[in-house]
C-alpha positions as CSV (number, residue, x, y, z in Angstrom):
1,G,0.0,0.0,0.0
2,V,1.2,3.5,-0.9
3,Y,0.0,6.6,1.0
4,S,0.8,9.6,-1.2
5,G,0.5,13.4,-0.9
6,R,1.0,13.6,-4.7
7,H,-2.1,13.3,-7.0
8,Y,-1.2,13.3,-10.7
9,N,-2.4,11.0,-13.4
10,T,1.1,10.5,-14.7
11,D,2.1,9.1,-11.3
12,Q,-0.5,6.4,-11.8
13,K,1.0,5.4,-15.2
14,L,4.4,5.1,-13.5
15,Y,3.0,2.9,-10.8
16,E,1.4,0.7,-13.5
17,R,4.8,0.4,-15.3
18,F,6.4,-0.6,-11.9
19,T,3.8,-3.4,-11.6
20,E,4.4,-4.6,-15.2
21,E,8.2,-4.8,-14.5
22,T,8.1,-6.3,-11.0
23,G,4.7,-8.0,-10.6
24,I,4.2,-6.0,-7.4
25,R,0.8,-4.4,-7.3
26,V,0.3,-0.9,-5.9
27,K,-2.7,0.0,-3.8
28,L,-2.8,3.8,-3.7
29,L,-4.3,6.2,-1.2
30,E,-4.0,9.9,-2.0
31,A,-4.7,12.6,0.5
32,K,-3.2,15.8,1.9
33,D,0.2,15.3,3.4
34,D,-0.7,16.3,7.0
35,A,-3.8,14.1,6.9
36,L,-1.6,11.1,5.8
37,I,0.9,11.7,8.7
38,E,-2.0,11.8,11.2
39,R,-3.7,8.7,9.7
40,L,-0.5,6.7,9.7
41,S,0.3,7.7,13.2
42,K,-3.2,6.7,14.4
43,E,-3.1,3.4,12.5
44,G,0.2,2.4,14.1
45,D,1.4,-1.1,13.4
46,N,-2.0,-2.0,11.9
47,S,-1.5,0.4,9.0
48,P,-1.8,-1.1,5.5
49,A,0.7,1.5,4.2
50,D,4.1,0.3,3.1
51,V,5.3,3.6,1.6
52,L,4.6,7.1,2.6
53,I,5.3,9.9,0.0
54,L,5.1,13.5,1.2
55,A,5.9,17.0,-0.2
56,D,8.5,19.1,1.6
57,A,11.4,18.0,3.7
58,A,9.9,19.5,6.8
59,R,6.9,17.0,6.6
60,L,9.3,14.1,5.9
61,D,11.3,15.0,8.9
62,R,8.2,15.4,11.0
63,A,7.1,11.9,10.0
64,A,10.5,10.5,10.8
65,N,10.5,12.1,14.2
66,Q,7.1,10.5,14.9
67,D,8.8,7.1,14.1
68,L,6.7,6.5,11.0
69,F,9.6,5.3,8.8
70,Q,12.1,2.5,9.1
71,P,15.7,2.8,7.8
72,I,16.3,1.4,4.3
73,E,19.5,-0.3,3.2
74,S,19.7,0.3,-0.6
75,Q,22.8,1.0,-2.6
76,A,20.5,2.0,-5.5
77,L,18.9,4.8,-3.5
78,L,22.2,6.0,-2.1
79,K,23.5,6.3,-5.6
80,A,20.4,7.9,-7.1
81,V,19.6,10.4,-4.3
82,P,22.3,13.0,-3.5
83,A,23.3,13.1,0.2
84,D,21.7,16.5,0.8
85,L,18.3,15.3,-0.5
86,R,17.9,12.3,1.9
87,D,17.7,11.6,5.6
88,S,21.1,11.1,7.2
89,N,19.7,7.9,8.8
90,N,18.2,6.6,5.5
91,R,14.6,6.9,6.7
92,W,13.4,8.9,3.7
93,F,14.8,9.8,0.3
94,G,14.1,12.7,-2.0
95,L,12.2,11.9,-5.3
96,T,11.9,15.3,-6.9
97,R,13.4,18.8,-6.4
98,R,11.3,21.9,-5.9
99,L,12.8,25.4,-5.7
100,R,11.4,28.5,-3.9
101,A,12.6,31.7,-5.4
102,P,11.7,35.4,-5.8
103,M,9.3,36.0,-8.7
104,Y,8.9,39.6,-9.9
105,N,7.2,42.0,-12.2
106,A,9.8,43.8,-14.2
107,N,7.5,46.9,-14.5
108,A,7.5,47.3,-10.7
109,V,11.0,46.3,-9.5
110,K,14.5,46.0,-10.9
111,P,16.3,42.6,-11.1
112,I,19.1,43.8,-8.9
113,Q,16.5,44.5,-6.1
114,V,15.5,40.8,-6.0
115,R,18.7,38.9,-6.7
116,S,18.9,37.3,-3.3
117,Y,16.6,36.3,-0.4
118,I,18.2,38.8,1.9
119,S,17.5,41.6,-0.6
120,L,13.7,41.1,-0.1
121,A,14.1,42.7,3.3
122,D,15.7,45.9,1.9
123,P,13.6,49.1,2.6
124,S,13.6,49.9,-1.2
125,L,11.0,47.2,-1.6
126,K,8.6,48.7,1.0
127,G,5.0,48.0,-0.2
128,Q,6.2,45.7,-3.0
129,L,6.5,42.3,-1.3
130,C,3.9,39.5,-1.1
131,L,4.4,36.4,1.0
132,R,2.6,33.2,2.1
133,N,1.5,33.0,5.7
134,R,3.9,31.8,8.4
135,R,2.1,28.5,8.8
136,S,3.1,27.5,5.2
137,V,5.5,24.6,5.4
138,Y,7.3,26.1,2.4
139,N,8.1,29.2,4.4
140,Q,9.2,27.1,7.4
141,S,11.6,25.2,5.3
142,L,13.0,28.4,3.7
143,V,13.5,29.9,7.2
144,A,15.4,26.7,8.2
145,F,17.6,27.1,5.1
146,M,18.3,30.8,6.0
147,L,19.1,29.9,9.6
148,D,21.7,27.5,8.2
149,E,23.0,30.0,5.7
150,Q,22.9,33.2,7.7
151,G,22.5,32.4,11.4
152,E,19.8,33.3,13.8
153,A,20.3,37.1,14.2
154,A,20.5,37.7,10.5
155,T,17.5,35.5,9.8
156,K,15.4,37.3,12.5
157,A,16.3,40.7,10.9
158,W,15.5,39.4,7.4
159,I,12.0,38.2,8.5
160,K,11.3,41.5,10.2
161,G,12.5,43.4,7.2
162,M,10.3,41.4,4.8
163,V,7.2,41.9,7.0
164,A,7.9,45.7,6.9
165,N,7.9,45.5,3.1
166,L,4.5,43.7,2.7
167,A,2.3,45.1,0.0
168,Q,-0.9,43.5,1.4
169,P,-1.9,40.8,3.9
170,V,-0.3,37.4,3.4
171,F,-1.6,34.7,1.0
172,S,-2.8,31.2,1.8
173,S,-1.4,29.7,-1.5
174,D,1.2,30.4,-4.1
175,T,-0.9,30.7,-7.4
176,P,-3.0,33.7,-6.3
177,M,0.3,35.4,-5.1
178,I,1.9,34.9,-8.5
179,R,-1.2,36.3,-10.2
180,A,-0.9,39.3,-7.9
181,V,2.7,39.8,-9.1
182,A,1.6,39.6,-12.7
183,Q,-1.2,42.1,-12.1
184,G,1.0,44.6,-10.4
185,Q,-0.5,44.2,-6.9
186,C,2.9,43.0,-5.8
187,G,6.3,43.8,-7.2
188,V,7.8,40.5,-6.0
189,A,6.8,37.3,-4.2
190,L,8.5,34.2,-2.9
191,A,6.9,31.1,-4.6
192,N,7.7,27.5,-5.5
193,S,8.8,27.3,-9.1
194,Y,6.3,24.6,-10.2
195,Y,3.4,26.9,-9.5
196,L,4.6,29.2,-12.2
197,G,5.5,26.2,-14.4
198,R,1.8,25.1,-14.2
199,M,0.7,28.6,-15.3
200,Q,3.3,28.8,-18.1
201,A,2.3,25.4,-19.5
202,G,-1.4,26.4,-19.5
203,D,-2.3,23.8,-16.9
204,K,-4.3,26.5,-15.1
205,G,-6.0,27.9,-18.2
206,D,-5.2,30.4,-20.8
207,A,-5.8,33.5,-18.6
208,D,-3.1,32.2,-16.2
209,R,-0.8,31.3,-19.1
210,K,-0.9,34.9,-20.3
211,L,-0.4,36.3,-16.8
212,S,2.7,34.1,-16.3
213,Q,4.4,35.9,-19.2
214,K,4.6,39.0,-17.0
215,V,6.5,37.2,-14.2
216,T,10.2,36.6,-14.1
217,V,12.1,34.2,-11.8
218,S,15.2,35.5,-10.0
219,W,17.5,32.5,-9.0
220,P,19.5,33.3,-5.8
221,D,22.8,31.6,-5.4
222,P,22.5,29.3,-3.5
223,V,18.9,28.7,-4.2
224,H,16.7,27.0,-1.7
225,V,16.0,23.4,-2.8
226,N,13.2,21.4,-1.3
227,I,11.9,18.0,-2.2
228,T,9.1,15.5,-2.5
229,G,10.2,12.2,-1.0
230,G,9.2,9.0,0.5
231,G,10.2,6.2,2.8
232,V,9.2,2.7,3.9
233,T,6.8,2.8,6.8
234,R,7.6,1.4,10.2
235,A,4.4,-0.7,9.9
236,S,5.2,-2.1,6.4
237,R,4.5,-5.8,6.0
238,N,6.3,-5.7,2.6
239,P,9.5,-3.7,3.2
240,S,11.4,-5.4,0.3
241,A,8.7,-4.5,-2.2
242,A,8.4,-1.0,-0.7
243,R,12.2,-0.5,-1.1
244,R,12.0,-1.7,-4.8
245,F,9.2,0.8,-5.4
246,L,11.3,3.7,-4.1
247,E,14.3,2.5,-6.1
248,F,12.1,2.5,-9.2
249,L,10.8,6.1,-8.6
250,S,14.4,7.3,-8.1
251,S,15.7,5.5,-11.2
252,N,16.6,7.2,-14.5
253,Q,13.7,5.6,-16.3
254,A,11.1,7.1,-14.0
255,Q,12.7,10.3,-12.8
256,S,11.9,12.7,-15.7
257,G,8.2,11.7,-15.8
258,Y,7.8,11.8,-12.0
259,A,9.2,15.3,-11.8
260,A,7.4,16.6,-15.0
261,A,4.0,15.6,-13.5
262,N,4.2,18.7,-11.4
263,H,6.7,20.8,-13.3
264,E,9.4,20.0,-10.8
265,Y,13.0,19.1,-11.3
266,P,14.4,15.5,-11.1
267,L,16.9,14.6,-8.5
268,Q,19.8,15.2,-10.9
269,G,19.9,17.3,-14.0
270,F,16.9,19.3,-15.4
271,A,15.1,17.2,-17.9
272,E,12.7,18.8,-20.4
273,D,10.3,20.1,-17.8
274,P,9.6,22.4,-15.9
275,A,8.5,25.1,-18.4
276,F,11.5,27.2,-17.5
277,P,15.0,25.7,-17.0
278,L,17.0,26.4,-13.9
279,G,19.3,29.3,-14.4
280,D,17.1,31.3,-16.8
């Protein structure tokens, strides 16, 4: 059984290919990430889940801290998944990369004003910045990244400076925030790259595709990399099959399709999707 926070038709096709190649059937349950963590925790050892797939390293780490995963011994996973995209104790492994970066309207702000995360706290952007609310797991992971890069004092000052620059109250999701940038309600916002990728590809309709043309991504160096990932559950009755499933998803034959399903990046390289290549 697979509990997954991902819900894309192309994933189902990959799972069918896995079954064709291995004879291992996949029984899928899709739901919101936090609901899956809560469900697995309540089910305990009686859970039918063998694999748990979640979006965002913070959620994967939370599940690991709740003892929902078991360590995996797999040379294939160690080779396929870079060390910075997996748990140090091999409880979970990244499966796709997702990047959070400034996205700006060139009619409102200059590229030099948004070239780094720190620059978003500069007073020159007062009244120009739009952000997700602080409960967003994406923001929590970015703050953790900044703590690691800048230290506590600088990160506190950065958050305070960004709050002072807010153009309007915080957003509950990324897509409306990107629309606000395109429409000039914000000069710049921090958003996950795949949300813009969906808009650029026309996944969200032609109106959003046209709006996306007014938005430019600024890639900080280093850029904050997050992941979707998965692990074998502590309750798994089929840990060997579960390990093979994760090895398949991390393999070259599955990677580009698994990442492209949501306009994300594969674990290594950039493939043909997302709609805009890293570094543009």
